[in-house]
C-alpha positions as CSV (number, residue, x, y, z in Angstrom):
1,M,58.0,114.6,66.4
2,E,60.6,116.9,67.9
3,T,61.9,119.2,65.2
4,T,65.1,120.5,66.8
5,F,68.0,118.4,68.1
6,P,67.9,119.9,71.7
7,S,64.2,119.1,71.9
8,L,64.9,115.6,70.7
9,V,67.6,115.1,73.3
10,N,65.4,116.6,76.1
11,A,62.5,114.3,75.3
12,H,64.4,111.0,75.8
13,R,66.6,109.3,78.3
14,L,70.3,109.2,77.8
15,S,71.1,106.7,75.1
16,A,74.1,104.3,74.7
17,L,75.4,106.7,71.9
18,Q,75.4,109.7,74.3
19,I,77.1,107.7,77.1
20,T,79.7,106.4,74.7
21,L,80.4,110.0,73.5
22,F,80.7,111.2,77.1
23,A,83.1,108.4,77.9
24,V,85.4,109.0,74.9
25,C,85.4,112.7,75.5
26,F,86.3,112.0,79.2
27,L,89.3,109.9,78.0
28,V,90.4,112.7,75.6
29,A,90.3,115.1,78.5
30,A,92.2,112.7,80.7
31,L,95.0,112.1,78.2
32,D,95.1,115.8,77.6
33,G,95.5,116.5,81.3
34,F,98.2,113.8,81.6
35,D,100.2,115.3,78.8
36,V,99.9,118.8,80.0
37,A,101.2,117.8,83.5
38,L,103.8,115.4,82.1
39,M,106.8,117.8,82.0
40,G,106.3,118.8,85.6
41,F,106.3,115.2,86.7
42,L,109.5,114.4,84.6
43,A,111.3,117.7,85.2
44,P,114.0,116.2,87.7
45,A,114.7,113.3,85.3
46,I,114.8,115.5,82.2
47,R,117.2,117.9,84.0
48,Q,119.6,115.1,84.8
49,G,119.2,113.4,81.4
50,L,119.9,116.6,79.4
51,H,122.3,118.1,82.0
52,Q,120.4,121.3,82.5
53,A,120.0,123.6,85.4
54,P,116.5,123.9,86.8
55,P,115.8,127.4,85.6
56,E,116.5,126.4,82.0
57,L,113.6,124.0,82.0
58,A,111.2,127.0,82.1
59,S,111.5,127.1,78.3
60,V,109.9,123.7,78.1
61,F,107.0,124.6,80.3
62,G,106.5,127.9,78.6
63,A,106.6,126.4,75.1
64,G,103.8,124.0,76.0
65,Q,101.6,126.7,77.5
66,F,102.0,129.1,74.6
67,G,101.3,126.3,72.1
68,S,98.1,125.5,73.9
69,V,97.0,129.1,73.7
70,A,97.7,129.1,69.9
71,G,95.8,125.8,69.5
72,A,92.8,127.0,71.3
73,L,92.6,130.2,69.3
74,I,93.0,128.5,65.9
75,I,91.3,125.1,66.3
76,G,88.1,126.4,67.8
77,P,87.0,128.3,64.7
78,L,88.1,125.4,62.5
79,A,85.9,123.0,64.5
80,D,82.8,125.1,64.0
81,R,83.7,125.3,60.3
82,F,84.8,121.8,59.5
83,G,83.2,119.7,62.3
84,R,83.9,119.3,66.1
85,K,84.4,115.5,66.0
86,R,86.8,115.8,63.1
87,M,88.9,118.5,64.8
88,M,88.8,116.7,68.2
89,V,90.2,113.6,66.6
90,A,92.7,115.6,64.5
91,S,93.9,117.5,67.6
92,T,94.3,114.2,69.5
93,L,96.2,112.6,66.7
94,W,98.4,115.7,66.5
95,F,99.3,115.9,70.1
96,A,99.9,112.1,70.2
97,V,102.4,112.2,67.3
98,M,104.1,115.3,68.6
99,T,104.4,113.7,72.1
100,I,106.0,110.6,70.6
101,I,108.5,112.7,68.6
102,S,109.3,114.7,71.8
103,S,110.6,111.5,73.4
104,Y,113.5,111.6,70.9
105,A,114.5,115.2,71.5
106,P,118.3,115.4,71.8
107,D,118.5,118.7,73.6
108,L,116.4,121.3,75.4
109,A,115.9,123.5,72.4
110,S,114.3,120.7,70.3
111,L,112.3,119.5,73.3
112,S,110.9,123.0,73.7
113,L,110.0,123.1,70.0
114,W,108.2,119.8,70.1
115,R,106.4,120.7,73.3
116,F,105.1,123.9,71.6
117,L,103.7,121.8,68.8
118,T,102.3,119.3,71.3
119,G,100.6,122.1,73.1
120,F,98.9,123.2,69.9
121,G,97.0,119.9,69.8
122,L,96.3,119.9,73.5
123,G,94.8,123.4,73.3
124,G,92.4,122.3,70.6
125,A,91.3,118.8,71.7
126,L,89.6,119.7,75.1
127,P,87.4,122.6,73.8
128,C,86.2,120.4,71.0
129,A,85.3,117.6,73.4
130,T,83.6,120.1,75.7
131,A,81.5,121.5,72.8
132,L,80.5,118.0,71.6
133,T,79.6,116.9,75.1
134,S,77.4,120.0,75.8
135,E,75.6,119.5,72.5
136,Y,74.6,116.0,73.2
137,C,73.5,116.7,76.8
138,P,69.8,117.3,77.8
139,D,69.3,120.8,79.2
140,G,68.5,119.5,82.7
141,K,71.9,117.7,83.0
142,K,74.1,119.9,80.7
143,A,76.2,121.5,83.4
144,S,76.7,118.4,85.5
145,L,77.6,116.1,82.6
146,T,79.9,118.6,81.0
147,T,81.7,119.3,84.2
148,A,82.0,115.6,84.9
149,M,83.6,115.2,81.4
150,F,85.9,118.1,82.0
151,C,87.0,116.4,85.3
152,G,88.8,113.9,83.1
153,F,91.5,116.6,82.7
154,T,92.2,116.8,86.5
155,F,91.8,113.0,86.7
156,G,94.4,112.5,84.0
157,S,96.8,115.0,85.7
158,A,96.5,113.2,89.0
159,V,96.8,109.6,87.7
160,G,99.7,110.7,85.5
161,G,101.6,111.6,88.6
162,F,101.2,108.0,90.0
163,I,102.0,106.4,86.6
164,T,105.1,108.6,86.2
165,A,106.4,107.9,89.7
166,W,106.1,104.1,89.1
167,A,107.3,104.0,85.4
168,E,110.1,106.5,85.2
169,P,112.6,104.5,87.5
170,L,111.8,101.4,85.5
171,V,111.9,102.6,81.9
172,G,113.3,106.2,81.9
173,W,111.8,109.5,81.1
174,R,111.9,109.1,77.3
175,M,109.8,105.9,77.4
176,V,107.3,107.6,79.7
177,I,106.9,110.4,77.2
178,M,106.5,107.9,74.4
179,G,103.8,106.1,76.4
180,A,102.0,109.3,76.9
181,G,101.9,109.7,73.1
182,V,101.0,106.1,72.3
183,A,97.9,106.1,74.6
184,P,96.0,108.9,72.7
185,L,97.2,107.4,69.4
186,L,95.3,104.3,70.3
187,L,92.2,106.3,71.2
188,V,92.1,108.1,67.8
189,P,90.5,105.2,65.8
190,V,88.1,104.5,68.7
191,A,87.0,108.1,68.8
192,W,86.6,108.2,65.0
193,M,84.4,105.1,64.9
194,L,82.3,105.6,68.1
195,V,81.8,109.4,68.4
196,P,79.1,111.0,66.3
197,E,79.7,114.3,64.6
198,S,78.1,117.5,65.8
199,V,74.4,117.6,64.7
200,D,74.6,121.4,64.4
201,Y,77.5,121.0,62.0
202,L,75.8,118.3,60.0
203,Q,72.7,120.4,59.6
204,R,74.6,123.5,58.5
205,S,76.9,121.7,56.1
206,G,74.0,120.0,54.2
207,G,73.8,116.7,52.5
208,N,74.0,114.6,55.7
209,A,70.5,113.3,56.0
210,R,71.7,109.7,56.5
211,A,74.0,110.6,59.3
212,L,71.3,112.8,61.0
213,D,68.8,110.0,60.7
214,R,71.3,107.4,62.2
215,I,72.0,109.7,65.2
216,A,68.2,110.3,65.8
217,R,67.5,106.6,65.6
218,R,70.2,105.7,68.1
219,I,69.1,108.5,70.5
220,A,65.4,108.4,70.2
221,G,64.4,105.4,68.1
222,V,62.8,107.6,65.4
223,E,63.1,107.2,61.7
224,G,63.4,109.9,59.0
225,W,64.0,112.7,61.5
226,S,66.1,114.8,59.1
227,A,63.1,115.4,56.9
228,H,61.3,117.2,59.8
229,A,64.4,118.7,61.5
230,I,64.8,122.5,61.7
231,A,68.4,123.6,61.5
232,Q,70.0,126.4,63.5
233,P,70.7,129.5,61.5
234,R,73.9,129.4,59.4
235,A,76.8,131.7,60.4
236,Q,76.9,134.9,58.5
237,G,80.4,135.9,57.4
238,S,83.4,134.6,59.5
239,I,83.0,132.5,62.6
240,L,84.6,135.2,64.7
241,S,82.3,137.9,63.5
242,D,79.3,135.6,64.0
243,L,80.5,134.9,67.6
244,F,80.2,138.6,68.5
245,R,76.8,138.8,66.8
246,S,75.5,135.8,68.6
247,R,75.8,137.3,72.1
248,P,76.4,140.8,73.5
249,A,80.1,141.7,73.2
250,W,80.3,142.8,76.8
251,G,79.0,139.5,78.0
252,I,81.7,137.6,75.9
253,V,84.4,139.9,77.3
254,L,83.3,139.4,80.9
255,L,83.3,135.6,80.4
256,W,86.9,135.8,79.0
257,V,88.0,138.1,81.9
258,T,86.5,135.7,84.4
259,S,88.4,132.8,82.8
260,F,91.6,134.7,82.8
261,I,91.4,135.7,86.5
262,T,90.3,132.3,87.8
263,L,92.9,130.2,86.0
264,S,95.6,132.7,87.0
265,I,94.6,132.1,90.6
266,V,94.6,128.3,90.1
267,Y,98.1,128.3,88.6
268,L,99.6,130.7,91.0
269,L,98.4,128.5,93.9
270,T,99.4,125.2,92.4
271,S,102.8,126.4,91.2
272,W,103.8,128.2,94.4
273,M,101.8,126.7,97.2
274,P,104.4,124.0,98.0
275,L,107.1,126.6,98.3
276,L,105.0,128.9,100.4
277,L,104.0,126.1,102.7
278,T,107.6,124.8,103.2
279,A,108.6,128.4,104.0
280,Q,106.0,128.2,106.8
281,G,107.6,125.1,108.3
282,F,105.9,122.3,106.4
283,S,108.0,119.3,105.3
284,M,108.0,118.6,101.5
285,K,105.7,115.6,102.1
286,Q,103.2,117.8,104.1
287,A,103.3,120.5,101.5
288,S,102.7,118.0,98.7
289,L,99.8,116.5,100.5
290,A,98.3,119.9,101.2
291,T,98.6,120.8,97.6
292,A,97.0,117.5,96.6
293,M,94.0,118.5,98.7
294,F,93.6,121.6,96.4
295,Q,93.5,119.3,93.4
296,V,91.1,116.8,95.1
297,G,88.9,119.8,96.1
298,G,88.9,121.0,92.5
299,T,87.6,117.7,91.1
300,I,84.9,117.2,93.8
301,G,83.9,120.9,93.7
302,A,83.5,120.7,89.9
303,V,81.0,117.9,90.2
304,V,79.0,119.6,93.0
305,L,79.0,123.0,91.2
306,G,77.8,121.3,88.1
307,L,74.8,119.8,89.9
308,L,74.0,123.2,91.5
309,M,74.3,124.9,88.1
310,D,71.6,122.5,86.7
311,R,69.3,123.6,89.5
312,F,70.0,127.3,89.9
313,R,71.1,130.1,87.7
314,P,74.7,129.1,86.6
315,S,76.2,132.6,86.7
316,R,75.0,133.1,90.3
317,V,76.4,129.7,91.4
318,L,79.7,130.6,89.9
319,A,79.6,134.2,91.4
320,V,79.1,132.8,94.9
321,A,81.9,130.2,94.4
322,F,84.4,132.8,93.3
323,A,83.4,135.1,96.1
324,L,84.1,132.3,98.5
325,V,87.5,131.8,97.0
326,G,88.4,135.3,98.4
327,V,87.2,134.2,101.9
328,F,89.1,130.9,101.8
329,V,92.5,132.3,100.6
330,V,92.3,135.0,103.3
331,L,91.6,132.3,106.0
332,I,94.4,130.1,104.7
333,G,96.8,133.1,105.1
334,R,95.6,133.7,108.6
335,V,95.4,130.2,110.0
336,P,98.7,128.9,111.7
337,A,100.6,126.5,109.5
338,Q,100.2,123.4,111.7
339,N,96.5,124.0,112.4
340,A,94.4,120.9,111.5
341,V,91.8,123.1,109.7
342,L,94.3,124.3,107.1
343,P,94.0,121.2,104.8
344,V,90.2,121.7,104.9
345,L,90.5,125.4,103.9
346,I,92.9,124.4,101.0
347,F,90.4,121.8,99.9
348,M,87.6,124.4,99.9
349,A,89.8,126.8,98.0
350,G,90.3,124.2,95.3
351,A,86.7,123.3,95.2
352,T,85.6,126.9,94.6
353,V,88.3,128.2,92.3
354,S,89.5,125.1,90.4
355,G,86.1,123.5,90.5
356,G,84.6,126.9,89.5
357,Q,86.9,127.1,86.5
358,V,85.6,123.8,85.3
359,G,82.1,124.9,85.9
360,L,82.9,128.1,83.9
361,M,83.8,126.0,80.8
362,A,80.6,124.1,81.1
363,Y,78.7,127.3,81.5
364,A,80.4,128.7,78.4
365,A,79.5,125.6,76.4
366,G,75.9,126.1,77.2
367,W,75.8,129.9,76.8
368,Y,77.3,130.2,73.3
369,P,74.9,129.2,70.4
370,A,75.5,125.9,68.8
371,R,76.9,127.3,65.6
372,V,79.8,129.0,67.3
373,R,80.1,126.8,70.4
374,A,83.6,125.4,69.7
375,T,84.9,128.8,68.9
376,G,83.4,130.4,72.0
377,V,84.6,127.6,74.4
378,S,88.1,127.6,72.8
379,W,88.6,131.3,73.0
380,T,87.3,131.3,76.6
381,N,89.7,128.5,77.4
382,A,92.5,130.4,75.6
383,C,92.0,133.4,77.8
384,G,92.2,131.1,80.8
385,R,95.5,129.6,79.6
386,I,96.9,133.1,79.1
387,G,95.9,133.7,82.7
388,S,97.7,130.5,83.8
389,I,100.9,131.9,82.4
390,A,100.3,135.2,84.1
391,G,99.5,133.5,87.4
392,S,102.7,131.5,87.4
393,L,104.8,134.6,86.6
394,A,102.9,136.7,89.2
395,G,103.7,134.3,92.0
396,G,107.4,134.6,91.3
397,A,107.1,138.4,91.0
398,L,105.3,138.7,94.3
399,L,108.0,136.6,96.0
400,G,110.6,138.7,94.4
401,L,109.1,141.8,96.0
402,G,109.6,140.2,99.4
403,L,106.0,139.5,100.2
404,G,105.3,136.8,102.6
405,Y,102.9,133.8,102.7
406,S,100.0,135.7,104.3
407,S,100.3,138.8,102.2
408,I,100.3,136.9,98.9
409,L,97.2,134.9,99.9
410,M,95.4,137.9,101.1
411,L,96.2,139.8,97.8
412,L,94.6,136.9,95.9
413,A,91.2,137.8,97.4
414,I,91.1,140.9,95.2
415,P,91.1,139.1,91.8
416,A,88.8,136.5,93.2
417,L,86.2,139.1,94.1
418,F,86.7,140.7,90.7
419,A,85.9,137.3,89.1
420,A,82.8,137.0,91.2
421,L,81.6,140.5,90.1
422,A,82.4,139.8,86.4
423,I,80.5,136.5,86.2
424,G,77.6,138.0,88.2
425,M,77.3,140.8,85.7
426,Q,77.9,138.5,82.7
427,G,74.8,136.5,83.7
428,R,72.7,139.4,82.7
429,A,73.8,139.0,79.0
430,A,71.2,137.5,76.8
């Protein structure tokens, strides 16, 4: 009989329990992505409804981003201490309730406050779902299944745009926000009933033999597994101190740096690409479609990179992807605006940088030991979210300096190459 949970999972085919867990975590990610993108979709309607000038909406966007950073930093360690399923469900419940309350905000200041509190839950839910998914994946499919789950985020963002475009003229922006809160609220009892708790947490917390045996029976059809199971070592001291004892500190820092750089590139491109393209002569429709190609590329690229990461060394796959980002952004800046190859290059840029960022989260989930996995993924994700804020601001700063379309894109090749170098070096960490 297999005595560790990873060996038990590796020795058997995917069970209905694992597939159910993956599906629920995908839905959590999708609703997270929808909520994160919601304010962007509704910005014109909110501006009119609250009688605000466009620049004043920046506080709403910023509040949600800062809230998500705080949530990722705080909820990750709590998940390793008190259970990943428990904190995923609690985070989902939190952002559902805060989103519903946001729909009643009478002014911009209160809306910003509620979006900060909503972001706190959004920042915690996705890393917990990622850690749970990774734990229940067999080693040979860990990267591909985890990236597929994480694609729920981009799926939710994309579908949310269509839902908002259809629903807002019919029911108004407040009801759309309320609907975005009701959906995860309905998912909460489903997740609580159907998703198993982290086996690593159950083993470390003690006194959970019945729950462990039930999980082993549903995955492998074995009885009494808990009597033979060997638990992972308990954390010594605080979760954060154990995080830096579990892996070389320089490897952790390089992972965080890579996350910061890549998500800053993603957000700079997604935030400013429509404006840059219209300045080159694109119509708004053409610019929107071209930017959509970036998002589509990110989703497809994440799946492809996940499959490659299961076959080859993950850090090398990601290093090649991020190096290619530098190539594609330079080519985008050099190709004439109306050239038919431009949408293909934008698609490939999305596949390598946005898809690579998703692959990086899957890599992080597999690289950190089980006992600190939620903390590791959450803090890696938090560094990326800080990068997203920096990227959005950097785009405005570069435009303020008078730099043109080609110059900005060519400059992006520099951080892309730094990201490739960082993750390539990080792969040498034990």
